[in-house]
C-alpha positions as CSV (number, residue, x, y, z in Angstrom):
1,M,-15.4,28.7,2.1
2,K,-11.7,27.8,2.6
3,K,-10.2,25.8,-0.2
4,V,-8.7,22.4,0.7
5,L,-6.6,20.8,-2.0
6,I,-5.9,17.0,-1.6
7,L,-3.2,15.5,-3.7
8,G,-3.7,11.8,-4.3
9,G,-6.6,9.5,-4.9
10,G,-5.6,6.5,-2.7
11,F,-7.0,5.4,0.6
12,A,-5.6,8.4,2.5
13,G,-6.7,11.1,0.0
14,I,-10.1,9.7,-0.6
15,Q,-10.8,9.4,3.2
16,T,-9.7,13.0,3.8
17,A,-12.0,14.2,1.0
18,I,-15.0,12.3,2.3
19,Q,-14.5,13.5,5.9
20,L,-14.1,17.2,4.9
21,Q,-17.0,17.1,2.4
22,K,-19.2,15.6,5.1
23,S,-18.4,18.6,7.3
24,G,-19.9,21.0,4.8
25,R,-17.3,23.7,5.7
26,F,-14.9,23.6,2.8
27,D,-14.4,23.8,-0.9
28,V,-12.7,20.4,-1.4
29,T,-10.8,19.4,-4.5
30,L,-9.0,16.1,-5.0
31,V,-6.2,15.7,-7.6
32,S,-5.5,12.3,-8.9
33,D,-3.7,10.9,-11.9
34,R,-6.4,8.3,-12.4
35,D,-10.2,8.4,-12.2
36,Y,-10.7,5.6,-9.7
37,L,-9.6,4.4,-6.3
38,Y,-7.7,1.1,-6.6
39,L,-8.2,-1.4,-3.8
40,Y,-4.6,-2.8,-3.6
41,P,-5.4,-5.2,-0.7
42,I,-7.6,-7.3,-3.0
43,S,-5.6,-6.9,-6.1
44,I,-3.7,-10.1,-5.2
45,W,-6.6,-12.0,-6.7
46,V,-6.3,-10.5,-10.2
47,P,-3.2,-12.6,-11.2
48,V,-4.9,-15.8,-10.1
49,R,-8.2,-15.0,-11.8
50,Q,-10.2,-14.9,-8.6
51,I,-11.4,-11.4,-9.3
52,D,-11.6,-9.2,-12.4
53,F,-9.4,-6.1,-12.7
54,E,-12.5,-3.9,-13.0
55,N,-13.8,-5.1,-9.7
56,V,-10.7,-3.8,-7.9
57,K,-11.5,-0.3,-9.0
58,V,-14.0,2.2,-7.4
59,P,-14.7,5.0,-9.9
60,L,-14.2,8.4,-8.3
61,A,-17.5,9.5,-10.0
62,K,-19.4,7.0,-7.8
63,I,-17.8,8.4,-4.6
64,Q,-18.6,11.9,-5.8
65,N,-22.3,10.9,-6.1
66,K,-22.5,10.7,-2.3
67,Y,-19.7,13.1,-1.4
68,P,-19.6,15.8,-4.1
69,F,-16.1,17.1,-3.7
70,G,-14.3,18.3,-6.8
71,V,-12.0,16.0,-8.8
72,I,-9.1,17.0,-11.1
73,I,-7.4,14.3,-13.2
74,D,-3.9,15.5,-13.5
75,S,-0.3,14.8,-12.4
76,V,1.4,16.9,-9.7
77,K,4.8,18.3,-10.7
78,E,5.8,20.7,-8.0
79,I,4.6,21.9,-4.6
80,H,5.4,25.4,-3.4
81,A,4.1,25.7,0.1
82,A,5.6,29.1,0.6
83,D,3.3,30.5,-2.1
84,Q,0.4,28.1,-1.4
85,Q,0.6,26.7,-4.9
86,V,0.7,23.3,-6.6
87,I,2.0,23.0,-10.2
88,C,0.4,20.2,-12.1
89,E,1.1,19.1,-15.6
90,N,-1.8,21.1,-17.0
91,Q,-2.6,23.8,-14.5
92,L,-1.6,25.8,-11.5
93,L,-3.7,25.3,-8.3
94,N,-4.0,27.4,-5.2
95,Y,-5.2,26.4,-1.7
96,D,-5.9,27.5,1.9
97,Y,-5.1,24.0,3.2
98,L,-3.1,21.3,1.4
99,V,-3.2,17.6,2.1
100,V,-0.3,15.6,0.4
101,A,-1.3,12.0,0.0
102,F,0.0,10.7,-3.4
103,G,2.0,7.9,-2.1
104,A,5.7,7.1,-2.6
105,D,8.1,5.9,-5.3
106,K,9.7,2.5,-5.3
107,M,13.4,1.9,-4.8
108,K,15.2,1.4,-8.2
109,H,17.2,-1.8,-8.1
110,K,19.5,-2.6,-11.0
111,G,17.5,-4.5,-13.6
112,I,14.1,-3.8,-11.9
113,E,12.5,-3.9,-15.4
114,N,13.0,-7.6,-15.3
115,T,10.4,-7.9,-12.4
116,L,6.7,-7.3,-11.9
117,S,5.2,-5.8,-8.7
118,I,1.7,-6.4,-7.4
119,C,2.1,-3.1,-5.5
120,G,3.1,-1.2,-8.7
121,K,0.8,0.5,-11.2
122,P,-2.6,-1.2,-11.2
123,E,-2.2,-2.5,-14.7
124,V,0.8,-4.6,-13.6
125,S,-1.5,-7.0,-12.0
126,L,-2.7,-8.0,-15.5
127,S,0.9,-8.5,-16.6
128,I,1.5,-10.8,-13.7
129,R,-1.7,-12.7,-14.6
130,D,-0.5,-13.1,-18.2
131,G,2.9,-14.3,-17.0
132,I,1.3,-17.0,-14.7
133,D,-1.1,-18.0,-17.5
134,A,1.8,-18.5,-19.9
135,L,3.6,-20.8,-17.5
136,I,0.5,-22.8,-16.7
137,K,0.0,-23.2,-20.5
138,K,3.6,-24.4,-20.7
139,G,3.0,-26.8,-17.8
140,S,6.0,-26.1,-15.7
141,G,8.3,-23.3,-14.5
142,K,10.2,-21.4,-11.8
143,I,8.5,-18.5,-10.0
144,A,10.4,-16.2,-7.6
145,I,8.4,-14.0,-5.2
146,G,9.9,-11.5,-2.9
147,F,10.2,-8.0,-1.4
148,G,12.9,-5.6,-0.5
149,G,13.7,-3.2,2.3
150,N,14.8,0.4,2.8
151,P,17.6,0.7,5.4
152,K,16.7,4.4,5.8
153,D,13.1,3.8,6.7
154,K,12.0,0.4,8.0
155,S,8.3,1.4,7.8
156,A,8.6,1.6,4.0
157,V,8.4,-2.2,3.5
158,R,5.4,-3.9,1.9
159,G,5.9,-7.6,2.5
160,G,2.3,-8.8,3.2
161,P,1.1,-8.8,-0.5
162,A,4.2,-10.9,-1.5
163,F,3.3,-13.6,1.1
164,E,-0.3,-13.5,-0.1
165,L,0.7,-13.7,-3.8
166,A,3.0,-16.7,-3.2
167,F,0.3,-18.6,-1.3
168,N,-2.3,-17.8,-3.9
169,I,-0.1,-18.9,-6.7
170,H,0.6,-22.2,-4.9
171,N,-3.1,-22.9,-4.6
172,L,-3.9,-22.0,-8.2
173,L,-1.2,-24.4,-9.4
174,R,-2.6,-27.1,-7.0
175,K,-6.1,-26.6,-8.3
176,T,-4.8,-27.0,-11.9
177,K,-3.0,-30.2,-10.7
178,I,0.4,-29.1,-12.0
179,R,1.9,-27.8,-8.7
180,Q,4.6,-30.6,-8.8
181,N,5.9,-29.2,-12.0
182,F,6.8,-25.8,-10.5
183,E,9.5,-24.4,-8.3
184,L,8.2,-21.6,-6.1
185,T,10.9,-19.6,-4.1
186,F,10.3,-16.7,-1.7
187,F,13.2,-14.3,-1.3
188,A,14.0,-11.3,0.9
189,P,17.2,-9.6,2.2
190,M,16.1,-9.8,5.8
191,E,17.0,-12.8,8.0
192,E,13.5,-13.0,9.2
193,P,11.0,-11.5,6.7
194,G,7.6,-11.0,8.4
195,A,9.2,-10.4,11.9
196,R,7.3,-7.1,12.2
197,M,4.1,-9.1,12.5
198,G,5.2,-10.4,15.8
199,K,7.1,-13.4,17.3
200,N,4.2,-15.8,16.6
201,A,4.2,-15.0,12.9
202,L,7.6,-16.4,12.0
203,P,6.9,-20.0,13.0
204,M,3.6,-20.0,11.3
205,L,5.0,-18.5,8.1
206,N,7.8,-21.1,8.1
207,K,5.3,-23.9,8.6
208,M,3.3,-22.6,5.6
209,F,6.3,-22.4,3.4
210,D,7.2,-26.0,4.3
211,Q,3.6,-27.2,3.9
212,Y,3.3,-25.5,0.5
213,K,6.8,-26.6,-0.5
214,I,7.9,-23.1,-1.2
215,E,11.7,-22.7,-1.0
216,K,13.2,-19.8,1.0
217,R,16.2,-17.5,0.1
218,F,16.5,-15.1,3.1
219,G,19.2,-12.9,4.5
220,K,21.1,-12.0,1.3
221,K,21.2,-8.5,0.0
222,I,19.7,-8.2,-3.5
223,T,22.1,-6.5,-5.9
224,G,20.0,-6.6,-9.0
225,F,17.8,-8.6,-11.4
226,E,18.7,-10.1,-14.8
227,P,16.4,-11.7,-17.4
228,G,15.7,-15.0,-15.8
229,S,17.3,-14.5,-12.4
230,V,17.7,-12.6,-9.1
231,V,21.2,-11.7,-8.2
232,F,22.5,-11.5,-4.6
233,E,25.5,-9.9,-2.9
234,D,27.5,-13.1,-2.8
235,E,27.1,-13.3,-6.6
236,S,24.7,-16.3,-6.3
237,K,21.6,-16.3,-8.4
238,L,18.0,-17.5,-8.1
239,E,16.8,-18.7,-11.5
240,A,13.2,-17.8,-12.4
241,D,10.9,-17.7,-15.4
242,L,8.8,-15.1,-13.7
243,T,10.1,-12.8,-10.9
244,L,7.5,-11.0,-8.8
245,F,9.1,-8.4,-6.6
246,I,7.8,-5.6,-4.3
247,P,10.5,-2.9,-3.9
248,A,10.6,-0.9,-0.7
249,S,9.2,2.6,-0.8
250,T,11.3,5.7,-1.0
251,G,10.4,9.4,-1.2
252,H,8.3,10.5,-4.2
253,H,10.3,12.3,-7.0
254,V,7.8,15.2,-6.9
255,L,9.1,16.1,-3.4
256,Q,12.5,16.9,-4.8
257,A,10.9,19.8,-6.7
258,S,9.1,21.0,-3.7
259,D,9.8,23.0,-0.5
260,L,8.5,20.5,2.1
261,P,10.8,19.2,4.8
262,L,12.0,15.7,4.1
263,S,13.4,12.8,6.1
264,E,16.7,11.1,5.1
265,A,14.6,8.6,3.1
266,G,12.8,11.4,1.3
267,F,9.4,11.2,3.0
268,V,7.6,14.3,4.3
269,Q,8.3,15.1,7.9
270,I,5.2,15.4,10.0
271,D,4.1,16.0,13.6
272,T,2.0,13.3,15.3
273,D,-1.1,15.2,14.2
274,C,-0.1,14.7,10.5
275,Q,0.8,18.4,10.1
276,V,4.0,19.0,8.1
277,H,6.8,20.4,10.2
278,G,6.7,24.2,10.3
279,L,3.6,24.5,8.0
280,E,0.3,25.2,9.8
281,N,-1.9,24.6,6.7
282,V,-0.1,21.6,5.1
283,Y,-0.7,17.9,6.1
284,A,1.0,14.8,4.7
285,I,-0.6,11.4,5.2
286,G,-0.2,7.8,4.1
287,D,2.9,6.4,2.4
288,I,4.3,9.8,1.5
289,S,4.8,10.7,5.2
290,A,7.7,10.0,7.5
291,M,5.9,8.0,10.2
292,E,7.5,7.6,13.6
293,G,6.8,4.9,16.1
294,P,7.9,1.4,17.2
295,E,10.5,-0.5,15.3
296,W,7.7,-2.6,13.7
297,I,5.5,0.3,12.6
298,A,4.1,-0.3,9.0
299,K,2.4,1.7,6.4
300,Q,-0.9,0.0,5.6
301,G,-4.2,0.9,4.0
302,H,-6.1,1.2,7.3
303,V,-3.3,3.4,8.7
304,A,-3.6,5.7,5.6
305,E,-7.4,6.0,6.1
306,L,-6.8,6.7,9.8
307,M,-4.4,9.5,9.0
308,G,-6.9,10.9,6.5
309,R,-9.6,11.1,9.2
310,I,-7.0,12.7,11.6
311,A,-6.0,15.3,9.0
312,A,-9.6,16.1,8.3
313,H,-10.5,16.3,12.0
314,N,-7.6,18.6,12.7
315,I,-8.3,20.9,9.8
316,I,-11.9,21.2,10.9
317,S,-10.8,21.9,14.5
318,T,-8.5,24.6,13.3
319,E,-11.2,26.3,11.4
320,T,-13.8,26.1,14.2
321,G,-11.4,27.3,16.8
322,S,-11.5,24.0,18.7
323,S,-8.5,22.8,20.7
324,S,-9.3,19.1,19.9
325,R,-6.5,17.4,18.0
326,K,-6.1,13.8,16.9
327,H,-2.7,12.0,16.6
328,Y,-1.7,8.9,14.5
329,H,0.7,7.6,17.1
330,E,-1.8,7.1,19.9
331,S,-2.5,3.5,19.1
332,P,0.0,2.1,16.5
333,N,-0.9,-1.3,15.2
334,I,-0.5,-3.8,12.4
335,L,-3.8,-5.3,11.3
336,C,-4.4,-7.5,8.3
337,V,-6.1,-10.6,7.0
338,M,-3.3,-12.4,5.1
339,D,-5.0,-14.4,2.4
340,T,-3.7,-17.8,1.4
341,G,-6.1,-18.6,-1.5
342,N,-8.0,-21.2,0.4
343,G,-8.0,-19.5,3.8
344,A,-6.3,-16.8,5.7
345,A,-4.4,-15.8,8.8
346,F,-5.6,-12.9,11.0
347,V,-2.6,-10.8,12.1
348,F,-2.6,-8.2,14.8
349,R,0.1,-6.4,16.7
350,N,0.2,-3.3,18.9
351,T,2.5,-2.0,21.7
352,K,1.0,-4.5,24.2
353,K,0.5,-7.8,22.3
354,S,0.8,-9.6,19.0
355,F,-0.9,-12.7,17.6
356,I,-1.7,-14.5,14.4
357,I,-4.8,-16.7,14.1
358,P,-5.1,-19.3,11.3
359,M,-8.5,-19.2,9.7
360,P,-8.9,-22.0,7.1
361,I,-11.6,-21.4,4.4
362,V,-13.5,-18.7,6.4
363,G,-10.6,-16.3,6.4
364,H,-10.5,-16.1,2.6
365,W,-14.2,-15.2,2.6
366,M,-13.7,-12.7,5.3
367,K,-11.2,-10.8,3.2
368,R,-13.5,-11.1,0.2
369,G,-16.2,-9.6,2.4
370,W,-13.8,-6.8,3.4
371,G,-13.3,-5.9,-0.3
372,T,-17.1,-5.6,-0.7
373,Y,-17.4,-3.6,2.5
374,S,-14.6,-1.2,1.4
375,K,-16.3,-0.5,-1.9
376,I,-19.8,0.2,-0.5
377,T,-18.5,2.4,2.4
378,K,-16.6,4.5,-0.1
379,V,-19.7,5.2,-2.2
380,G,-21.8,5.9,0.9
381,I,-24.1,2.8,0.8
382,L,-22.9,1.8,4.3
383,R,-21.5,3.9,7.0
384,H,-17.8,3.3,7.7
385,F,-17.1,2.3,11.3
386,S,-14.4,4.5,12.9
387,G,-13.5,5.8,16.3
388,I,-12.3,9.1,14.8
């Protein structure tokens, strides 16, 4: 059997491993620096105590019970595609096919250590929870929530979780009957954060900010963070007892010690079939890849899973001599259920249309249901619906 080495235990890597293992044609090994899949889309509820941290994790061992691919817990240090080798912290690995899926680094703003990110390491969600708990115990405070951009790659922005976190914090404070004692401010360097969701999204977001009495600080470049404040390019400051910030993504540092072709922003350059430029047996998927498409294209979990299925399909096609190829750019879209704590908004956009539908109460439970669905499909209890 040909050896397929998958680097990364997120949505993209796990989906690739599952699809290839189901084919029965390969010796599949997944390398991850943690022994679980972390469901980032539902991690927004950890800080507001709507879900336990352990319930956001899916142990890789449970996924292996249904799809017995190999797992190595280690950290990737270098990739040498010319020699078909991957150097990890504790070992050297060889492969016939390589799938790179270990995500991206975050842009390093000055003073970033003064912030906490819901899209950072999983354990940070607990630090955010503790920070919110401390302010609730105090009975008042100022909380700043925001996200940044990457001018070299507009798809590298992750703004949705920041919106969700802001709305969930508002509702938590409202339930504890101390919302009036808090200042919530949402900040972003763009003039219209959320514009990639479509023209109908902006009026609704503004309406929600007004309804929830969340202040806005938009259109100013972020120059850094200080203890107790966000600093902007005009030298103005946003005071905060707790600053929750999602930096934009940038190329992973491991790629600098590798021989893969990179974009200006440091992401791996791929063809539309997820194959790395110039390398027939190497694929890059998910956040680590340099995706091309419409101005509003975004890196989301469902896109990462789609790319995982595409990479697996194309590897299988190559080995079986089939001419069938799948491409990630065939139907680009944004799809999410943006939770508000007591409801949600269904957001959809593709090349033909965009819309956002408010879903009071039921929307929140739809997203909770998605979390359960995601877990059980990964461990093989329920079949994952997919057109790939």
